[in-house]
N, C-alpha and C positions, 0 to 999 in steps of 0.2 A: 756174544755180541748180538746175536739175533734177539736175545732177550732184551737188551738195551734198546734196540730199535723198536720193538713192540711196546715198550713202556713210553717212549717219546711219541710214537704215532699209534695211538690206540685204534683198534679196528672198530668201524662203525657197527651199530647193532644190526641184527639180521633183518628186522622189519623197517629198514631205513626209508623205503618208499612211502609207507603209511605215515610215519612221523613227519617226513618232509612235506607231505601233502597237507597234514593238519597244520603244521607250522606256516606253510604258504597261505592256507585259507585264513588263518588267524591274522597274518600280516596284511592280507588283502582287505579284511574287515576293518582293521585299524586304519589302513590307508584310506579306505572309503569314508570312514568317520572323519578323518582329518580333512579330506577333500570337501566333504559336506560342510564342516565347520568353516573352512576357508571361504567357501562360496557364500555362506550366510554372512560372514564378516565383510566380505567384499560388497555384498548387496547393502548391508547396513552402512558401510562407508559411502557408497554411492548415494544412498538416500540422505545421509547426513550432509554430504557435499551439496546436493540439490537444494535441501532445506536452507542451508547456510547462504547459498547464492540468492535464493528467493528472498530471505529475510534481509540480506544486504541491499538488494534492489529496493525493497520496501522502505528501508531506513533512508536510502539515498533520496527517494522520492519525497519523503516527508520530513527530512531533517531541518528544512528551513521554514517550516510552517509558522513557528512562533514569530520570527521576524517579519514574515509576510503579513501575518495578522496585524502587527503593529503598523506596517506600511499601509494597510487598508484604512486605518483610522486617518492617516495623513491624506489619503485620496479623498475621503469624505470631507475633511476640512478644506482642502483645496477646491473641491466642487462647491461647497457652501460659500467660500470666498468669491469664487467666480460668479455665482448667482447673485450675491449681494453687490458685486462690483458692476454688474451689467445694468444696474439701475440707470434710467435715462438721464438722471440729474448728475451722475458721476462722470467726471472728465479725466479719469485716470486710465486711458486706453493703453499706454505702455505697460502699466502695472498688470492690467488684464491680460495682455499678450504674454507677458513673462510668466504669469501663473498658468496660463493655458499651455505654454511650452513645457513647463515643469510637470504639469499633470500628464501630458502626452508621453513624456519620457518615463515617468513613473509607471504608467499603465503598460507601456511597451516592455519595461523590465519585468513586470508582473506576468505578462503574457509569455515571455521567454521562460519563466520559471513554471509554466503550466497552470497559471491562475486564470480562471475565466469567471465572468459574471454569471450569476444564476438568472436565467431569463424570467422576468416577472413583470407582466403588464396587466392592466386592468382587464378583467375577464378570465384570467388564468385560474385554473382549478387549484385550490389550496392543497399543498403537499407538505405535511408536517416534517418530512425529512429535509426539506429545503427552505421552508417558511416558518416564521415565528409570528403568530397572530397576537397583536396587542389589544385589538378590539374586535368584537363580532356584533354585527347588526343583523337583526332578524328581518327576513323578507319573505313574503308569500310567493314571490316570483321565482325565488332561488330553489333549484332542485338539489344543489350540493353547495359546499362552501366555496365561494368564489372570491378572488382577490379584488378589492375595490381600489386600494391605493398601496403603493410601495413607499414605506416611510424611510427605510435604509436599505441600500443594495446589499445583496448577499453574494458570496464568492465561493468557488470550488477550486481545489487543486487536484489534478489528476483524478477526477470523478469523486473526490472526497470533499464533503462540505466543510469549508473553513469557518464560514460565518453565514448563518441563515439570513434570508431577507426578512426584515421586519415589515409586516403588512397589516392592513385593516381588511377584514373579510365580511362578507354577508353570508348568512346561513339560513337554511329553511326553518320555518316555524314548526 
């Protein structure tokens, strides 16, 4: 019977401590490799999540640019209508008031969406990122390109130019 017991429970080798140590060291290395890989994967996931959130915010900010650009054309037309209607010979004051109210509401809506007008007055230094020059007049007085007249207003949304101002400029000879 003792022989049967020895067959079912074999005796461990005599140098058991050395083998166990080697096996333990190997398992520790494998464990460390898995831990390192897991940490890299976790960092990659966090970076991906951060990038996704940043891109989502960018898309949210700029998703309505197309319709806002179309609305800016309406703003231009309403302003032209008001300027034409303010002729002293015109007696349509109720029409003028209605157009002014509509224009105010439209501008308020655009402001709520983050749309701002690009500041452009006579004497402003020409900025090609915000202005589109259609004519340039040479002047001996000018030290740099200076805006003479704003032809069409420009607009930004969240610091991004939606539509540049169309201007006339003077440039040095």
